[in-house]
C-alpha positions, 0 to 999 in steps of 0.5 A, spaced: 500 500 500 506 504 499 504 510 495 506 511 488 513 513 487 512 519 482 507 522 488 511 519 494 512 527 496 505 529 496 502 522 499 502 520 506 499 514 509 496 514 516 495 508 520 489 505 523 488 508 530 484 507 536 478 513 536 474 510 542 473 504 547 468 503 552 464 498 556 457 499 558 451 495 561 444 496 558 441 493 565 444 499 569 440 505 566 434 502 563 430 509 565 430 515 561 435 520 564 439 515 567 443 513 561 449 515 564 449 509 569 450 504 563 457 507 562 462 503 566 468 505 562 469 510 557 476 512 553 478 518 552 475 520 558 475 527 556 469 526 551 463 530 553 458 527 557 452 527 552 457 525 547 458 518 551 451 517 552 449 518 545 455 513 542 453 508 547 446 509 545 447 508 538 451 501 539 445 499 543 441 500 537 445 497 532 446 491 537 438 490 538 437 492 531 441 486 528 438 481 533 432 481 530 435 478 524 440 473 528 437 473 535 443 468 537 449 471 533 449 479 535 453 484 531 460 483 531 462 489 527 460 496 523 463 498 517 463 506 516 467 510 511 471 513 516 472 508 522 470 501 524 466 499 530 467 492 534 462 489 539 463 484 544 459 481 549 464 477 554 459 476 559 451 477 559 449 484 558 456 487 559 458 490 552 465 492 550 466 496 544 472 498 540 472 504 535 478 504 530 479 509 525 480 507 518 487 508 515 488 514 511 492 516 505 493 524 505 494 527 499 495 535 497 491 538 492 492 546 491 496 546 497 490 543 501 490 536 505 485 531 502 484 525 506 482 518 503 479 513 507 481 506 506 475 502 508 477 495 506 484 495 509 482 493 516 480 485 517 474 484 522 477 478 524 484 481 527 481 487 530 475 482 533 480 478 536 484 484 539 478 486 543 477 479 545 484 479 548 482 486 552 477 482 556 481 476 557 487 480 559 483 484 564 480 477 566 487 474 568 488 480 573 481 482 575 477 476 574 470 477 571 466 483 571 460 480 575 465 478 580 467 485 581 460 487 581 458 482 587 464 484 591 464 492 590 458 494 587 458 498 580 463 503 583 468 497 585 467 495 578 468 502 575 475 503 579 478 496 576 476 498 569 479 505 570 485 502 573 486 496 568 484 499 561 488 506 562 494 503 562 492 497 557 490 501 552 496 504 551 499 498 549 495 496 543 499 498 537 493 497 532 498 498 526 501 492 527 496 487 528 495 481 524 494 474 523 498 472 529 493 476 533 487 472 531 491 465 533 494 468 539 498 462 539 504 459 543 511 458 541 513 452 544 521 450 545 523 444 541 526 439 545 529 432 545 526 427 550 532 427 555 532 434 556 524 434 557 525 429 562 530 433 566 525 439 566 519 434 568 523 432 574 525 439 576 518 441 576 516 435 580 521 436 585 520 443 586 512 442 587 514 437 592 519 442 596 514 448 595 508 444 597 503 450 596 505 451 589 498 449 585 500 450 578 507 451 574 509 453 567 516 453 564 519 457 559 525 458 555 527 463 551 520 466 551 518 459 548 513 455 552 516 448 555 511 445 560 504 448 563 500 445 568 494 451 567 488 450 562 490 452 555 485 458 555 489 461 561 496 459 559 495 462 552 493 469 555 498 468 561 503 467 555 502 473 552 503 477 558 509 474 559 512 475 552 510 481 550 510 485 557 513 482 563 520 479 560 521 485 555 521 489 561 527 485 564 531 484 558 538 485 561 545 482 559 543 474 561 550 471 560 554 470 566 561 474 567 558 480 563 553 484 568 550 479 572 554 478 578 554 470 580 551 470 587 555 466 592 550 463 597 552 462 604 551 454 605 555 450 600 557 456 596 551 454 591 552 459 585 546 461 581 543 467 577 536 466 579 532 472 581 525 474 582 521 478 576 515 479 580 516 479 588 521 481 592 527 485 589 532 484 595 532 478 599 537 480 604 533 486 606 528 484 612 524 490 610 523 488 603 515 486 601 513 480 598 508 482 594 506 478 587 501 480 582 494 476 583 491 472 577 484 469 576 484 462 572 478 457 571 473 463 572 468 459 568 467 453 574 472 453 580 474 461 579 481 460 582 485 466 585 492 465 585 499 469 586 503 469 580 511 468 582 515 468 576 523 466 577 528 467 572 535 464 571 539 465 564 534 464 559 529 459 563 523 462 567 519 458 571 512 461 574 509 458 580 502 459 582 500 459 589 493 460 592 492 467 593 489 466 600 496 464 602 500 470 603 508 468 601 512 470 606 520 473 606 522 466 608 518 462 603 521 467 598 528 465 600 527 458 601 524 458 593 530 462 591 535 457 595 532 451 592 530 453 585 536 458 583 541 453 583 537 447 580 534 452 575 541 455 573 544 448 571 538 446 567 538 453 563 545 451 561 543 444 560 538 446 555 542 451 552 548 446 550 543 441 548 539 446 543 546 448 540 548 441 539 541 439 535 542 446 531 549 444 529 546 437 527 541 440 523 546 444 519 546 451 518 539 454 515 540 459 509 535 464 508 530 460 504 526 462 499 519 462 503 516 464 509 511 461 513 506 461 519 503 455 522 498 454 527 495 448 530 488 449 534 489 443 538 495 445 542 495 452 540 502 451 537 504 457 533 510 458 529 512 464 524 518 465 520 515 472 518 515 475 524 522 478 527 522 478 535 515 481 537 516 487 542 511 490 547 510 495 542 510 492 535 510 485 532 515 486 526 513 482 520 518 482 515 513 482 509 509 487 505 503 489 509 499 487 502 501 480 503 499 480 511 492 482 509 492 476 504 494 471 509 488 474 513 483 474 508 485 466 507 484 465 514 477 468 514 475 463 508 478 457 512 474 459 518 467 459 514 468 452 512 469 445 516 473 441 510 480 441 509 482 446 503 488 449 500 488 456 497 493 459 492 494 466 490 498 470 485 500 476 489 505 481 487 510 481 481 514 475 484 510 473 490 505 467 491 501 466 497 499 459 499 494 457 505 493 450 507 488 447 512 488 440 514 484 437 520 486 442 526 492 445 523 493 451 518 499 453 514 501 459 510 507 460 506 509 466 502 514 464 496 518 469 493 520 466 486 521 469 479 517 466 473 514 460 477 508 456 475 502 453 479 505 446 479 512 449 481 509 452 487 505 446 489 512 442 489 515 447 493 510 447 499 510 440 499 518 440 500 517 445 505 512 440 509 517 435 508 523 438 511 519 443 516 513 439 518 515 432 517 512 429 523 505 432 521 500 429 517 498 434 512 493 431 507 494 432 500 
């Protein structure tokens, strides 16, 4: 979607931006004159009161109107020339609405700016997924809307929403949302059996020594190796860890540079372990052992837990303990002295094993294709299209037009139950192939001059044979 070379000087691309985001409950202000009571949260807050009421009223009307045509599936989005609105009802009568301005091309005619709204650029599925994740992330740290209302009334819920979304909305970088936001998958770390068993036995030992631990998750290099949580809870916790918590703690990980080896008192056990959540200095008797709370299994058992994230080198382990048990400094010190040394040894084992495996598989030269793979059963995701995801942006290394084609193919796949394959001839030298097989989806972008359909098909088969040899793709 780059501007044409000749007019590049005059044309400017403006990315999609968040215009407003609000949460309301129509049951809270049913009478005329009480409309303001429905609004639980509204961003930007400085909007005039009557405009807030009008916008919420309009959304209510749209939802009611579309219900007459499809009572079970209310409206998901509304397209207008300038913007697009997304609706989500995560809990009964609680509605979340996100309004996104369409991308704009700014041109200059006779010295005046003229705006052209790009009405077809945004993919509904991508932004609907972003809105659903807003709720999932809120729920992970606050529990459900209903529970907050039961505990502290409407006032309590409003305070929670204000506190959470005021910060969270600043992290939504709508210009770089793409297919990965639809999947919200988990990247798994490839491991040989022996090392996996070592990790398994480490987790068993830790859960036994620290008997108040309810769940454990183990990550290496920002990729998941083991989790005791339900899938849906883990996928959102994984997103929080990899896009928010870990990037905040990036530091020279390698020993000998800046991270001091810690000589412990007894037996002089050396390790690099430290808390990413919780106490900063274990030697200070005044230090606070406060951990963030998370809420899991909110549909059935509604568990409230303390989240302890502890890291040594590239390995991180999350221990979740019942929130009714406040972790003491003594417990933190015990955890540090037991987990630290063992996790340090384990981290270097994994690193060594990983490097050996890499050498055996040979140096990877830059292939002529890039791909995204997703498995709906275990949420496994793999992408060679994205460079590292940072908290602010997921950097796709391909043209936005190609990312949009991937999104379109994904939307086609979600409309049918059967397995299928779609091949698209994109820009001059690009082909895009989408394969859906059983619960798995694979998207490949090939950059090759003068190839035909048959050759493209052969290339994709080769890719499946090398990268996914243990995965059965139906032909």
